[in-house]
C-alpha positions, 0 to 999 in steps of 0.5 A, spaced: 500 500 499 502 506 498 504 511 503 502 518 502 505 524 505 499 530 509 499 534 514 497 527 519 504 526 517 505 518 511 498 515 512 495 510 507 489 512 503 484 510 508 487 513 513 487 520 508 479 519 507 478 518 514 482 524 517 478 528 512 471 526 512 473 528 520 475 534 518 469 535 514 464 534 521 468 538 525 468 545 521 461 544 520 460 541 527 462 549 529 461 553 523 452 551 526 455 553 533 457 558 531 450 560 527 446 559 533 451 563 538 454 558 542 461 562 542 458 568 543 460 570 551 454 577 551 448 573 548 442 573 554 447 572 558 448 580 561 441 581 562 438 575 566 444 576 570 441 583 572 433 580 572 437 576 578 440 582 582 434 587 582 
């Protein structure tokens, strides 16, 4: 089996396909989380904290 040099080092073609699929899924998951505001720390958190202290 021929080994291919990629960002993960020398891997087989099957491993390269698996790594690329995992990378694609991770990027899609991060993009979806960003669209839904999962990484926005200021979204609604401050208003909720203020209402509890009043």
